[in-house]
C-alpha angles and dihedrals in degrees: 000000000000089000138345099240117121113217138157109287092244089062093042091057091059091049090049092051091050090052088054095054102269110145101163133043124188121206154096123263122227138169091270098050101031091111088065087061095054094083104033099094094035089055091051096245123145114231120206113204109218122200093228133016090243088059091049091053094048090047090053088050093050091046091051093049092050100041103034087229126109116275113226129204130186116205139167131251120281113352093027091056092044091052093053094048093088092058089044089055091048093050090048092051095047098041096246120157103237122158117197117193117190139171120242137191118274095229132010107159098084102020128073134182097040120151111275092000120170128182093240116353095175094056093042091057092044091064092070105034142049094264140342121203139170119233106217094180141021090258090053093049092050092047093051093049091051091046090054093048091048094049092048086065104035102036137038101296112243137157118281134188131214121183125192125196114246094241090054092050089053096044120097114255138179118253119278119264120264114278114281121240109267113244120233121241116258117265140180127232114249088246090062090057098039096102091048092049090053090053090052093048092050095054117111096201107022117179125197125200113196123196135184090282089070094052095105091052102053093127092056092041092055092047091050098051092044093051093046098042087234128162120227146198126194128207118233090264090049096056110134095031088101125050110252092227095054103124092214094051116113093191127220092321103123090115090063104100095225092053083087088067091061092043088055090057093064120099091205130021120202113192112191126189098344135116091208082218128174090267090053102049106008091220133078097245129038091227102245124141094180124082117283130219107203119196119186139139090225115078092201090065091055093066101047132118093288089072096206113210092212112037116183120189100207142118108276093227094052091049094051093045090053091047095052097077093043092050094049090057091059135079114252117255115242100199098108121077112212089206091063091050093049090049092050092049092051090049093050092048090053089049092052091049091050094048095052105020122207099018101092094066090052091048090051091049092050092049091052091052096049121111118231116275094022113162115210130204116193137188136215096289135125091245090062093043089058095043094051089061103039104031112081111201119225093215135018129257093029099107115058124187136166091254108165109023089035101206125178119232096038103118105064099051093034090054089049089055090047093049091051090052095046100048110192096002114109118263128179138186128212116194138160126240093254096043091051089064091063098064107006090126090072088071083083089064092054090050092047091053095042093234116179091225123153111207113198107205110196109202117189089159096244148039087283099178092050092047090053091048092051091050092050088051091049092245117141103246108258134176094003099118124069130177108260126206125231093279094197093055090045091055091047091051088061089051096256127129122248139199131192106194118193099194136034090252091054088046092056091046090052092050093050092048091049092059089054096047123104093232141022122304125203109212110198109211128181137175088256089078090076096041 
């Protein structure tokens, strides 16, 4: 046992989490989960009070992405759990280690009309996360927590949910066992990969596609492509894996339809740590005709529509580390012409600018005003859609976006979680006018904590992306314009600063000032700045 003190199980869970490295918990207390709050301060954990459970979940997500540690949220039975399900779905989609612990009713089969009652809370949560289980004893609760922590390290990290009946939370329980030894991810011996490495070395026009799963191995990834003379793409989640000045780097342009033409030129495609999902490529097939080597920790990915001839279930970092020495012993291929790649990148940038006019200059201005090491959290907004394609990141895991699930309202609370995790390092949010409505109340948390957090609010006065989609589908645009408040006054009502720049120079000045402020700043930006 970690200690010999007997406490209510709700308190013991907090002590257990602290012993496993959890320093921050996001949540909202209620009458059903108050026992979970008994041990938070005693355990030495910081609790961040969200204004809505959705905000708590997104904060836990943002904290996990910034810190590399699991994000933990405490919520109540019923509506609290329902409110956090959207963040759980986002974390599941984007492979983020988020653990949600909720209370639940002790008995529901023969009783109706109880406070916060749902028909089946466990199953409801299980539809949006990796797994959802009920802990019917202290031993069960401890085992589920350790299982979650172990799987966050050894498997594809995804959201998980544990619910504990109220009577169990209140019951006295012994302390949790000491932390288990973390298992190591599975790996192959170099000899097992030797034949595959020879195939890679023999390719004349090798092409790598790096996803978010390769983010922790950017050094090895860059060494590999340089040694092989390989070209590369990154997915949106993989931005920063490749150096922006690599002459054989196509960028994050897989969503450009004619990127398939370049993929088809490769004589070997090596996809590392990427689902190649719809939101990565926006087509069913990548476009390759050559054999594909597919490396992923998730076996499900290895059997998808891409039909890789050489699937490898392995951690992306371990694979790339093993490939480095083999690649450095080879002669670089000379099949790719950097002039063709530069021409393609310029063409794609012009396409992006033409599709959503006026945003590229604002993106460029923001990039120029950004301090080193800034971490960005963006929302479902046209500003982010443009930036993801034209803004090459210098390092990986520094731009976070709700890629797969695609929920509005993510950026503000996620950036708050990220800023808490990063301390004095610069963090920034980018959100659209409509998405800001979803979670604007969490601005109060940033004010309360004194976070130096710039929030770029891009206001095009409408659901611009939906209006464009309706027009393309020959649907008369409907329900795409909502009455907006005075966002600057709204921010000030929360106690935040605000800025309403009229030019790009004023915009950059406002961004720089916001990073120096002793609290959050909402920077109201519109297309008129480039007029």
